[in-house]
N, C-alpha and C positions, 0 to 999 in steps of 0.2 A: 505493498499499499502508498508506503514511505517511497518506495523508487518512484511510484508514478509521479508522484507531486512535484518531485526532485525532477524529472523530467520534464513535466510540465511547465516549470521553474525555468528550467534550461531554453525549453522552445520559446517561452515568453519572453525572455532577456534576447536571444537569438533574433526573434523578430522586432523587438525594439530597437535592437543595433541597426539592423538592414533599414527602418523608417528613419532612424537617426542620420543615419549616413546619406539617405535620400533627400533627406531635409537638407542636409550642409550641402550639399550638391546645388541642388535650388536657388539655398540661400547665396552661394559662391556664384550662379548663374545672375542673379537679380544684381548682385553686386556689381558684377562687368557691365550688366546691360547699365544702371546706375552711372558708373563711372563713363559709361562710351555716353550716356544722355546730357550728363554737366558738362563733358568735352564739347559736345554737340551746342547744348544753351553758351556756354561763354563764348563760342565763336558767330554765334549770331548776336549776342550783347554785344561783341567788340565792334561788329561791323555798323550797329543801331547809328551811333551820331554823324556816320558818313551819312546813310541812308537819309535820315532825318536833314543834316544840312543841304543834303541834297534836293528835298523836297517842300524846306522851309522859305519862308518867305512870300513872294508872289505866285499866284498861279499863270493859268498859261495865258489869261485876256487881260491879266493884271490887277486880278482881284487877289486880296490876301485869305488867308484863310490860317485857322488855328493849327498848329502841329502838336497832337497828343503824345507823351510821353508812350514808347512802346515796350518800355523795360517789362521784363516779367510781372507780375503781381503773387506769383506761388509763394507761400511761407516758405522758410527751412525746415521748419519744424515736420513737415510733412514726408520727410526725409528719412529713413530708418535707418541708423548705426548697426553695423551689426560686427561683433567682434567672434569671428570665423573661428580662432583656437579655443574659446572657450563653448563655443556652441551657443552662446547668449545672442540674445536680440534686444536692444535696448530702444 
């Protein structure tokens, strides 16, 4: 009877280890995607002043129009920091 319990616990621990490894792999993939997206965001934000300068001032027929800020308004708090070494997500 005790042998079955030990085997069941070992099997459960193995399943949990596989699930943890899969979750860590997904976290690494998301971390990579996040880094790529941040790089793309930096490129876009660095090109905004030139674009705004190009389109600011007078319109095609001499009419002036306001230029809105095109900087992203997404707060940094939505980004998740993952410590992949400990497996913890904060």
